[in-house]
C-alpha positions in Angstrom: -13.3 34.2 -5.4 -13.7 37.0 -3.0 -12.4 40.8 -4.3 -11.4 43.1 -1.4 -10.3 46.7 -2.1 -6.9 47.6 -0.3 -8.7 49.3 2.5 -11.4 46.4 2.8 -8.5 43.9 3.2 -6.4 46.3 5.8 -9.6 46.8 8.0 -10.8 43.0 7.6 -7.5 41.3 7.6 -8.2 38.6 9.9 -11.2 38.2 7.8 -9.6 38.4 4.8 -7.3 35.5 6.2 -10.1 33.2 6.7 -11.6 33.8 3.3 -8.4 32.8 1.7 -7.9 29.6 3.6 -11.5 28.6 3.2 -11.5 29.1 -0.5 -7.6 28.7 -1.4 -7.3 32.3 -3.1 -8.3 36.0 -2.1 -7.7 39.0 -4.6 -6.8 42.2 -3.0 -6.9 45.1 -5.6 -5.5 48.5 -5.3 -6.8 51.8 -6.3 -4.1 51.9 -9.4 -6.2 48.8 -10.4 -3.1 46.3 -9.9 -4.6 43.2 -8.1 -2.8 40.7 -5.9 -3.5 37.4 -5.0 -3.4 35.9 -1.0 -3.3 32.5 -1.2 -2.5 29.9 1.8 0.9 28.5 2.3 0.7 24.9 2.3 2.8 23.5 4.8 4.5 20.0 3.7 4.5 17.7 6.5 6.6 14.7 6.8 4.7 11.1 6.4 6.9 10.2 9.4 5.0 13.0 11.4 2.8 11.0 13.3 1.1 11.5 16.8 3.0 9.5 19.7 0.9 6.7 21.9 1.2 5.7 25.1 2.6 2.1 25.6 3.8 0.2 28.3 6.5 -1.5 26.7 10.7 -1.2 27.1 13.1 -0.4 24.4 14.6 -4.0 24.7 10.8 -5.5 23.8 10.5 -3.3 20.6 14.1 -4.2 19.3 13.3 -8.1 20.2 9.9 -8.0 18.4 11.5 -6.4 15.2 14.5 -8.9 15.6 11.9 -11.8 15.2 10.2 -10.2 12.4 12.8 -9.6 10.6 14.1 -13.9 11.0 10.7 -14.7 10.1 11.2 -12.9 7.0 14.8 -14.3 6.2 13.3 -17.9 6.8 10.7 -17.2 3.8 
């Protein structure tokens, strides 16, 4: 884990942010000795957030496919 002085962190902010992203944590130490941790934020995404695809199918065809699948399940 890297430790930067406040001045270094200020002068090289982009590099410090990249370092935090790559390693998970960077420490910044002030002149008075206090230390602060810079940690990248974890962005929670929905499991339903998936990329779309191009499909040549109508809404009615999708409804029919789903309905057919449900009818098969209810017969089992």
